[in-house]
N, C-alpha and C positions, 0 to 999 in steps of 0.2 A: 194356450193361445187360442183366441177366437179363430174360427175357420171362414174363409170367404170362397166364393166360387167364381170361376173364370169362364165366361162363355155359356152358351146354351147347353153344352155338354156337361156342365156341373162338375167341372175340374177343381177339386178342392185343395186349397192352400192355406197356410197360416196367414193371418192378417197382415204381418209385416214381413216383406222378403229380405233377401241379402243380395246386394249388388257386387259381384266378385272383381269387377274391374280393377279397383284400386290395388288388389293383391299383387298384380303383376304389371300394371300398365297406367299411364296417364297421371298419376299423383306420386310425388316425392320418391323418385326411384330409389334413392339411397336409403330409404327407410323400409323398403319392401323386404320382408323375411318370410322364406316359404314355410318353415315350421311354425311361425307366429300365424301365418294366414290359415294354414291347416287347422290349428286349434281354434281360430276364430269361426271357421266353417263348421267343425264338429260342435262348438258352444251354440252357434245358431240352430242346429238340428236338435240339441238338448233342450232348447227353450221353445220349440215348436215352430221355428221359422223354417218352413219347408222348401219355399221357393228360393232356388239358387239360380241367379241370372248372370250368364256370361256370354261370350261371343267368340268366334273364331279369330276375329282381328285383334282382340286383345292380347297384346304380347309382340307379335301375333302368336297365336297358338298355345303359348305358355299357360294362359289362363284356364283353358280346357284341360290341359295336362294336369295342372294342379288340383282342379276340381275332380279329375278323374280319380286321383289318389284317395280323396274322401269317399267318393262313390263306390270305390272298391270294397269299403266296409259297411256302407250305410245307404246303398242304392234304394232300398225299400222305404226309406224315410224321406227321401228327397224328391222334389218336383223339380226336374231340370230344364231350364230355359236357355236355349243358345240362338244364335243368330247367323245369318248368311247374307252375301250381297256386298261386302266391302273388302277391298284388297289393300293391304298396307304396303307401300313402297319405302324408299329411302327417304324422300322428302315430301310424299303426297299419299293421298287415299283415293282410291277410285272404285266406282260401283261395277259390279259385274252381275248381271241377272240372266245370263244365258242358261237355258235349261240344262245342258250338259254339264256346266260348271256347278250348278246348283246340286245336281245329283251327286257329283264327285265330292263337293264340299261337305255334303251330309254324311257321306260314308266316312270322310276323314275325321269329322267331329265325333262320330260314333266311336271310332278307334280311340281317339284321344281321351274321350270321356269314359271309355271302358264299359259302355252300356249298349244294349241291343235296341233301345228305343229312347227317342227324345220326346219329353212330355210336351214341350211347347217349342215349335221351330218358327223363328221370327224372320221376316224379311228386314234386314237393317236399313237398306236403302233402295228404292227402285232404281234401276239402271235406265237413264234417259235414251239409251240406244236400243233398248229392248222392250216391247210392249209388256206392260206390267202383268197383262193377263198370261202371257207365255211364262213369265217367271213364276207366277203364282200357280199356274197349271203344273208345273214341274214339281213344286212344293205339294200340291195336292196328290201327286203321284206317290210321293213318299209316305203319305198317310195310308194310301191304298196298299202300299207295300209293307206296312206294318212298322216302318222305321220311325215314323213320327206320330204322335197322338192328336196334335192340334196345331193350328197355325196362327201366328200372330204377326202384327205389322207396326213398325217403328215409325213415328211421325218424323217429317223433315225437321231438321234442327232450326235453331232460332235464325241464323244468318240467312239460310235458304228460304225460309218461310216468309221473311220479311222483305224479299227482293220485289214481290209483287205488290201491287196496290190494295189488294184485298186483305182479308183477315189472315192472321198467322197460320192457321191450319187449313185454309181453303184448299190448297194443293194436296194436302194429306187426305181430306175428305173426298176430293175427286178420285183420287187413287182408291181409296176404300170402297167407293161406290162400285168401281169398275171390278175390284177382285171379288167382291161379294157376289158377283154374277157367276163367278167361276167355282168358288169354293167358300165355305163359311169362315169368317174371321172370329176367332175365339177371344183374342185379346188385342189391345192397342197399348203400345208403350210410348209415353211421350212425357216431356218435362212438366211437373206440376208441383209447386211449392208456394209457401207464403209470399215470396218475393218474385215468383214466376207464375202467376195464376191464370195466364191466357187460355189455357185449356178448358177452363170453366165455361167460356163464352159459346163454344160450339161443339168442340171435339168430345168433351165428356158427356154432355146431353146425348149427342149422336150415339155414343156407345151404351148409355143407359137405356134408350129407347129400343135397342136391339139386343139386349142381354149379353153385350160384349163386355168382358172384363177390361179393366183399365189399370195398367201398370205405370204407377208414378215414378218416373225417373227423376234422379236429383232432387228428391223431396227436402234435402237439407241445403239446397243452394250450394252444391259443391263445397260444403263444409262451412259456409258463412254463417248460417243460421244456428250453428252449434254454439257460437259465441267463444269459440276457443282459438280463433285467428286473429293476430295482431296487425293492424294496418302498418304498412311500411316494412314488415318483417321480410317480405320477399318470398319468392318460390324458385325452386330448382329449374334449370332451363327446360328439362323434359316434363315439367308439371303443366297440364293444360291451362292452368289459371295464371301462368306467367304471361299469357296472351290473350286473356279475357278482360274485356273492358270494365267488368264489375270488380276486378281484383287489382286495380292500381291502388296504391297507397291513398291517393286522394278520394276515389270512390269508396273504398272500404271504410274510410272515416265518415264520409257522407251518408253511408247506409247504416251506421251504427244505431240509429233510433229503432230500426226494425228489430235488431237484437234486444235493445233495451226493453221494447214492448213485449217480446217473448219472455224475457226473464222476469218482468213484472208479473206476467200471468203465471209463470212456473211457480213463483214465490207463494202465490195464493193457494197453490195445491200441495204445498209441502217443502220442506227445505232440501229434499233429495231429488225434487223434480227439476228437470234441466230444460233449457230453451229448445234444444234439440227434440226432446219429447213433446214439447207443446207444438212444434212444427209439424212432427209426425202425426200427432193426434188430429191437428187441423185437416191434414190430407186424409186420414181415416174418416173424418166427419164429412166428406164430400160425396159419400155414397157407399152403398154395400158392395158394389161392384168395383171399387177402388182398393188397390194393394200398393202401398208405398215400398219401393225398392231401394232403400239407403245403401250406399257403398260403404264398406268397412273392411279393415284388414287386421283388426285386433279384437281380442275378446272383450274388452272392457266396452268398446263402442258397440259391439254386437249385443251385449247384455243390455246397455242403456237403450238402445233402438228397439229391441224387442219389448221391453217394459212399457214402451209408449201405447201398447195395445191396452193397457189397463187404465190410461188416463182419459177421462170423460170431460171434455170441454163444455162449459156452461154457454148459455145464451149471450151472457156478458162478455165471455171470454172471446167468442166467435165475433161479436159486434166490435170489440176492441182491436181484433186482428184485421177485420175489414177497414178499420180506420188508420191502419199503420200507413206511413208514407210510401209512395211508390218507389220502387228500387231505381236508382240511378246508375248510368254506365252501361245500359243496355245496348243491343245492337241497333236500336232505332237511330 
């Protein structure tokens, strides 16, 4: 697989990453199988997908524990990204950016992952009760202590970003400018896909101008862009899509033209090319500093996603994608 670099420190990773969250959290809980997820992670490493992205809140904690079982055998082959800053309660998620908590959370993540160092430690969300510089400073201390190699910053989610009258990522950019004064940002993780391209407006160019890597979260639109979801089929209560305004039966049906367009482009590249691969190839085409991180918990999907690295979209393909209808049912 092609290699790409994250940040000015030239941290090298495979061009397509693996989001580990679906293995233990957020998607179809009844279909989560530990052994199946372990095989998927091993398959990813076999194919050159080195970036394994997790967080302490996924589960919570079970995602890091599962990944630790993989790292026990193959730590030298993996680039480990985990996150700090969010706590999961019974019915809510809250931010905690206190320096003391950050230090304790890092030690706990290291224990669960079974590693001596985290390659990329990301701030999952800034705590509104703590100056972001204080949180970031505590994370920088972890780099100095040899527990972390580089720091990353996760963008505010869609709902939070759209509460203001400005651009979707204006708040994230303000925070990034502040933390950059404390310690360099090596990577920014934010949603970027064919049906959620907002990062192209300001966030992606900001990263490119500063040699900051961009980790494209949800590059397959929470599974919609794979073309494998049926409108009206429904989701399990614990599946995040059950409460997502783009995943009502009505909105899924209304957004089918997007998948049809991706499928049409895929057919031009060969009978075995899938809409998901076209969607990932589009993300890869947005810049050499961009690494899509599709979530997967099965070997089949891991192999399909990894193969997108070999798909080169033409100018015609990219023009057609640019003309696809805007997704309906967003947070607007």
